[in-house]
C-alpha positions in Angstrom: 6.1 22.7 -3.5 5.8 19.5 -1.5 3.4 16.8 -2.8 2.4 13.8 -0.7 0.9 11.0 -2.8 -2.0 8.8 -1.7 -5.7 8.1 -2.3 -8.5 10.1 -0.7 -11.0 8.6 1.7 -10.9 6.6 4.9 -10.8 3.3 3.0 -7.2 3.9 2.0 -6.0 5.7 5.1 -3.9 2.9 6.6 -2.5 1.5 3.4 1.1 1.5 2.2 0.0 3.5 -0.9 -0.9 6.4 1.4 2.5 6.9 3.0 3.0 10.1 1.1 -0.2 11.5 2.6 1.1 10.5 6.1 4.3 12.4 5.5 2.4 15.5 4.3 0.3 15.3 7.4 3.4 15.1 9.6 5.0 18.1 7.9 1.8 20.1 8.2 1.8 19.4 12.0 5.5 20.2 12.4 5.1 23.5 10.4 1.8 24.4 12.1 0.3 25.1 8.7 -3.3 26.4 8.5 -6.2 24.0 7.7 -5.9 22.9 4.1 -8.2 24.4 1.5 -9.5 22.7 -1.6 -7.6 23.9 -4.7 -6.1 22.2 -7.8 -8.2 19.0 -7.1 -6.1 18.8 -3.9 -5.9 19.6 -0.2 -3.5 22.6 -0.2 -1.9 24.2 2.9 0.5 27.1 2.5 2.9 28.7 4.9 6.4 28.7 6.2 8.3 25.8 7.6 9.1 27.8 10.7 10.2 31.4 11.6 12.3 32.6 8.7 12.0 29.3 7.0 11.1 28.8 3.3 7.6 29.3 2.1 5.9 26.0 1.0 2.8 24.8 -0.7 1.9 21.4 0.8 -0.3 19.4 -1.6 -2.3 16.2 -1.2 -3.9 15.4 -4.5 -7.5 14.2 -4.1 -7.7 12.8 -7.7 -6.6 9.3 -6.7 -3.0 8.3 -7.2 -3.2 7.4 -10.9 -4.3 11.0 -11.8 -2.1 12.9 -9.4 -0.7 15.0 -12.3 -4.1 16.7 -12.7 -3.4 18.4 -9.3 0.4 18.8 -9.5 0.5 20.3 -13.0 -1.9 23.2 -12.4 -0.4 23.8 -8.9 3.1 24.1 -10.4 1.8 26.4 -13.1 0.1 28.6 -10.6 3.1 28.8 -8.3 5.6 29.0 -11.2 8.2 26.9 -9.4 11.1 25.4 -11.1 10.9 21.6 -11.6 13.7 21.1 -9.1 11.5 22.8 -6.5 8.8 20.2 -6.9 9.2 17.5 -4.3 7.1 14.3 -4.4 6.8 11.9 -1.5 5.6 8.4 -2.5 5.5 4.7 -1.8 8.0 2.4 -3.7 7.5 -1.3 -4.1 11.1 -1.7 -5.3 12.5 -0.9 -1.9 12.2 -3.0 1.3 9.5 -2.0 3.7 10.5 1.1 5.6 13.6 2.0 3.6 14.0 5.6 2.4 15.7 6.9 -0.7 16.0 10.5 -2.0 16.3 11.0 -5.7 16.4 13.8 -8.2 14.7 12.7 -11.4 15.1 9.2 -12.8 12.8 6.5 -14.0 9.2 6.0 -12.9 9.5 2.3 -11.8 6.0 1.6 -13.0 4.5 4.0 -10.5 1.3 5.3 -12.0 1.2 8.4 -9.8 4.7 9.4 -11.0 3.7 8.6 -14.6 0.7 11.0 -14.3 2.9 13.7 -12.8 5.5 13.4 -15.5 2.7 13.6 -18.2 1.4 16.9 -16.7 4.8 18.4 -16.0 6.3 17.2 -19.3 9.4 16.1 -17.4 10.5 13.8 -14.6 13.4 15.9 -13.1 11.5 16.6 -9.9 12.8 15.6 -6.4 11.5 12.4 -4.8 11.4 10.9 -1.4 10.8 7.2 -2.0 9.4 5.1 0.9 9.8 1.4 0.6 6.6 -0.7 1.0 8.2 -4.0 -0.1 7.6 -6.1 -3.2 4.3 -8.0 -3.6 4.5 -11.8 -4.0 3.7 -11.4 -7.7 3.1 -8.6 -10.2 -0.6 -9.5 -10.4 -0.8 -8.8 -6.6 0.7 -5.3 -6.8 -2.5 -3.4 -6.4 -3.6 -5.6 -3.5 -0.2 -5.2 -1.8 -0.2 -1.4 -1.7 -4.0 -1.1 -1.0 -4.2 -3.5 1.9 -4.3 -2.2 5.5 -1.0 -2.4 7.3 -0.7 -4.6 10.4 -0.2 -3.1 13.9 3.5 -4.0 13.8 3.9 -2.4 10.4 2.0 0.7 11.6 4.4 1.2 14.5 7.3 0.8 12.1 5.7 3.1 9.6 5.4 5.8 12.3 9.2 5.9 12.5 9.6 5.8 8.7 7.1 8.7 8.3 9.1 10.8 10.8 12.4 10.1 9.1 10.9 10.8 5.6 9.6 14.2 7.0 13.1 14.8 8.3 14.5 14.1 4.8 12.0 16.6 3.3 13.1 19.3 5.7 16.8 18.6 4.8 15.9 18.9 1.1 14.2 22.3 1.7 17.0 23.7 3.9 20.2 22.1 2.6 19.3 20.6 -0.8 18.7 17.2 -2.3 22.4 16.1 -2.3 22.7 16.6 1.4 19.5 14.6 1.9 20.8 11.8 -0.3 24.0 11.7 1.8 22.0 11.4 5.0 19.0 9.3 4.1 19.9 7.1 1.1 20.6 3.8 2.9 18.4 4.7 5.9 16.6 1.7 7.2 14.3 1.6 10.2 15.9 0.7 13.5 15.6 -2.9 14.4 
């Protein structure tokens, strides 16, 4: 089960907070998944990652970021997947813009979407692909920082980052999180 985090609606489409949605869209395109259906308060696409590849449920919660667990919890219950087969792709203000880190479990770093998922899964030992969006100038500006539109230069960089994050997800699915950590932790966008 692959979950891309973001906020629904065109207002948030080109914001750092929606980078998880962008990765989910890239994976759906790569895997040629069918048009998503509405289920679990989410957009849900199901299929295989390719001929003979693993079956996946690709989920974009439509509950807004802070309530993402309302989608992820019921979806996990329905699919009956182990916690280590739940993979969440999300933005991370504690990483420089464009950096990628793969992690299994760990703290929530103040991310309300992850907090909601943990509350609904009753654990935080799920796999994460964290995409750096950089620190805001101050804690008070955190929401504005992740909800502002990205510039043209940042958008071009983000296209590369989204592609690399989608690659990391594919490595997790085929070779496991440890291999993805070895390959992608420390990945930074090309200069």
